[in-house]
N, C-alpha and C positions, 0 to 999 in steps of 0.2 A: 314744373318738371321734377322727375324724380324716379330712380329706380327701385321699379315694382317686382316683388319679390316672394312667390307664394311655400312658404313655408309650414308645416303640417296642416296643411290645408287653408291658414290665413294668408291673406295677400298683404305683404309689410311695405310701405312706402319709405324706401332707405333715401340719403342723400345722393347724386349722382355729380355733385361739383366736389371740385379740387380746392384747397386752400391755395393762394397765391400771394404776391404783394402788393394788387390794387384793389382785392377786397370784392370783385366784382365776379359776376360768375362765369364760369368756367369747365365745360363740361371735362368728365373723365370718364376712364374707360376699364372695366375688369376691376370695380374698385369692390375692397375687401372692407371690412368690421371690423371694430374691436369686440369681444366677449367679457365682460367684466362677472366673474364666477364670488358669489357670495356662500361662502361656504357653512357661516355661522352668524347668529346674531347678537353670540355674547360678545360683551365688550366692557371694561375695565375702567374706561374713560369716561369722561362727564364734560367733554366739550362744551361751552356754551353754544358754539357756532352749529352744532352736528344736528341734523337733521333725519339722524337714518333712524329706522326702527330697530335700532338694536338695544340690547337689557342692559344698562349700565351698571356698573359692579356685581357682573353675573360673569363668572369663568367657565359656564357650561352652557350648551344650547338646549331646549326641551325639544327642539326638531329634528328628524331625523332625514340627513341628506341622502337622496337616494344616487347611489353613484351609476347606477345602471340606466337610469333615466338621463342621467349629465351624457351617459354615453350615448345613448340615443342621440340625445340633441346632438352632441359634438360631429355623429356620423350626418344626418341630415345638413348641418352647416359647411362639413368638408363637402359634401358630395356636390353642393350647389356652387362651390368656391367662395365663400363669402366670410371666411376665417381670415383676419389678420392678426391681432397680436391677443393674446389671453391674457388677463389679470385676476389673478386669484385674490380677493380679500376677503371683507367680513362688514360687521362685527371685527373682530381680530383674529386673523388666521391660526395666529400661532399660539393662540390659549388650546388649541386643538390639533396637536402636530401630527397624531397617527394618521387623523382624517385629514392634514392637510397634503399628507404623503401620500394619502391614497387616491385624492384627487389629482395632485399630479402624475402618476403614476398611471392613471385613465387617461390624462389627457395625452400622451406621449403615446401611450397604446393606440390609441384611435386616430392621432395627428400626425404622427411619427416625430422622432427626433429633431426635426429641425423649425418644429412649430416654437413660434417667439412667445416665452412664457414667463411672465413678473409674477411678482407677490408685493402686494402692498400692506403695511404691517406699521406700527407706534413703534414696534422695537423689542416689545415684552417678550421675552422667553429669545431674545434674538440667538444665543447660542445655541438652541435647538435645531437651529438652521443645518447643523452637521449630523443628524440624524435622519436626514431627508436622502432618500434612495438614487436621487437624479438629481443633486445639488449641481454634480457639475453641466447639467444641460437648462439649468434656469438662466434666463437673459440678464436679470435685474432683479435684486431686493429694493422698493423705494421704502426708505424710513421716513416715517412723516414726524417732523421733528419742527417746532414752531419760533424755537430761540435757539441763541448760540449759548445761553445761561443753563446748566442744569434745573436748579431749582425754579426758572422761570417756566420752563417747557413744562416741569412738573405741575406748576401749580393751572396751566393753563390746559392740561387733560385730566388735571383731578386726581392723579395717583404717580408713583415711581415711575418714569419710564426707562427705556436704555438711556444711561447716561454714558456720555463722553469718554469714558474708559471702557467701557463695554462696549462701545463700538469699534474701539480700538484695539482690542483684543481680538475680538471677531475678526477684522481686518487683519492682523496679523496672523492668522492662523489659515487665512484664504489666499488659493494660489491663484485665484483670478480675484484684484484687489478693485477691478471696476466692477463686482456683482452690487456692492453696496453703492446706492443713491440717497441722497437727502432731500425731501420734498418738504417747502415751509409756506403755509399762508400767511400773506400779508394783513397784517391785524395791528387796526389803528391801536396807539400806548406801549405797538411792542417792534416786530419787526414792518415799519411803516416810513422808512424815509433811506436815504442814501448812505447815510452814514451805520445805519443799523444794519441793512444789507451787506455793507463792505463787512463788518462785524464776522457776519455770521459765513461769507465766503472765507473769509481769512481762518475762520474755525475750522472749515470744510476742508482748507488747505493744508495747513497744519496735521489733520486725521489722515491725509490721503485720499480724503474723497473727490472721485473728477468731476461729478456733475451733482447740478445741484436746482430744484426746481421751486420759483414763487408763484404761487396760484395767488390770485383774488379771492375774496370772499366773495358766495353766490346768496344773493337777496332771498334767503329762506326763511328766515326769522328775525327778531330785532335787533338782537346782538350784531348779525350779520349786516346790517343795515345801516345799523350806527357805527360800526370797525371798521368799513370799507374803506380799501386803500387803492387808489388809482394807481396801478403798474406803470403807466408810461409816464406819469409825473416825475418817479424813481430813477427810471432805466435809460430815460434821453440822456445822454452825456454824462453816465452814471461816475467816472472819473476816470484820471491818465491810465490806472489798472482796469477799466472795466471797458470791453469794445463790443459794441451791438454789432452782428455781423450780415443777423438778417430778418425778416420781418414779414408774418404770413397773417392774410386774414383766411375767415371762413364767412365771404356774405357778411349780413348783420349777426351772425350768430357767435364768434369769437374772433381772437385775436390773439398772437402772442407775439415772442420778439426771443432770437436767441443770442447768446455771446459767450465769449472767455473771458476770465478775469486773472491777474497774476498776481496772487494770494502774498502777505507777507514773509510765507516760508519758502518761498520763489517755486510753490507749484503753480500752474498753469488749472483754473476750475471753470470747466462749461458751466454757464447756467442758463436758464431758459425762465421766462413767466409771461403766464396770461391770464385772460381773464374771461367768462363767459358770459356774453350780452343777453343772449335770448333763451328763457330756460325751457320754451315750448317751441322749437321749431316745428314746420311742417312736415317735417320728413325726418325720419332716424337715422343717425348717425354712428348708434352703436347698439348693442344688444347685450342684455342681462339675464344670469341663472340664478335663481335666487335661494336662499336659504331653507325657503320652505317647499322647494321645487318646480320653480314656474319660468319659462323660457319668457323672459318681456324684449318688447322692442323700445328702445329707451329703457331706463329706470323703474317705469311702475304702467309699461301695459300689456298684461299677460298674451302670449300666443298659443302658448301649448303649458 
C-alpha cells in the first residue's frame, strides 16, 4: 500500500497511512510530506553518533548551493500538493547566515508566507538569527542540545556550543518566545533516566523554553548501538510532575509520546519523545534537498 506520485518523471512510493494509537494501518487522505533542506555540509561538531556526510571542523562548504534549482523543486512539490513542513538543516545552517537567509526568502517566495518553516541548529551563531529578513515568519528554531550542563554538552559536540546564557539572551530579545525549542538525544551515560530527563526539563523551564524533544539514537554506528536508550522505560510514569497525554505509532516504522511537565520554576514545558524503529521502510515518509543539489526520496534516494 502506497501513495505513488510522479516527481520530475520518476515514480515515488510515499506512505499512505497516518499515525494512530494502535499502530495498525489506517488510510490517510490528501497526505503531505516534510521536506528537509540541507543547505551546507559544513559543521564544526564531531558528534560520535553522527553518520551524516558533513565536513567536521569546517566552517564553509566547498559546494555551491543552487537556489534556482531549489525553487524549481519547491514549485514541483507545491503543484502536486505534497509539501507539509519544511525544515532547514545542514551540516550547520547558521555557519552561513547569508545563504540561510537566501534559502528562507526563496521558500517563502515560492510557497507563500503561510508555509511552515523551521531551522535545525546546534546553536552556534544563534544571535545571528536576528539578521534574517523573515524571522517573524519562521515557525520554530530547534536547537540540538544533549545535556542540561554547558560543559557536558560541549564535550558531546566536541566544541563550544550555544551556552545557556546565550539562549537566555536570545529569548529575552525575541518577541515570540515560543520560537526557540530544544531537542536532546537520549544517550546512555548522559540523558538516560527519569532523573536526568527531569533535570533537563527543569533547565528548559527555567529558561522559558516551552517545548523539548527527546529522541532515541538511530543504530547507524557502533556508538549509537552501544549508547541506545529506550524512551518508553523513561517516560512511562515519568513523575508526579510529568504527564503523558498522547501516544502515537506509525505501524512498525516509529512511535512517540507527547506530554506536559511542571518544572521547578513553575513553568509548563511540553515534551515529546520518539524512536525510529525501521530505517528502511518500503514507502517514503519525507523528502530531502541536499547541499549538493539533489532532491531525494527519504534521505539517500535521488529523484532529481
